[in-house]
Residue, then its C-alpha position, 0 to 999 in steps of 0.5 A: m197645127i197639131k191634130i189631136t184625136s182621142k178614143h175612149l179618153e178625154v184629151t186634156p190640156s196637160i196632154k195636149e201640151k206634151v203632145e206638142a212639146k214633142f212636136e216642137k222638138l222636131a220642129r228643131h231640125d229645120v223641116q217642114l212638118i206637114n199635117p202632123h195627126v196623133i191619135i190616142t186610145q185607151e184600151k182597159q188599162i193601156f195607152k196606145i198612141e199613134a202619130s204620122v207626119g209628113i215631110p218634104n222627102g217622105e212620112l214619119f209615123a210611130h206608135a207606142k203604147s204604154e200603161n202610162l199615158y205620158a210614157a207613151i207620149k215620150a216613146m212616140g216622140q223618140k221614134l220620130e225622132k230617131q226616123l227624122n235624124r234618119t232621114q235627114d242624116k242619110p243623104t250625107a252619110q259616107r257609107n256609099q262612097k268608094l276610097e280613093h286609090v292612094e298611089e305608091v310613094d318612092s321612099e328616097n324622094y319622101e324622105e328628101e322632100f320631108d327633110e327640105e319641108y321640116a328643115a329646122 
């Protein structure tokens, strides 16, 4: 259940649908979303949207603003998805693995083995 709070703005069903669609997209990553909360504010002609979501190994937070509310919702969703991808793929990244030492190959033995292996 997504908690949507608004300041100086009424949350219409279409706004609620857009926000829920962004969180459904996050839920496709097979990660439990803990207590998602969205705050929508309107200051003069600019809409600001903040979202915070707990996940098992941390928390995601995104903040976006735009003159168009739906553009701000889209930007917020993209930021959350980028953060989620970063936290999901970080353990599997191979950036910190050391390179294995490659043994030198004796060229004479290698040629003989190659000839034996690939003789037609």
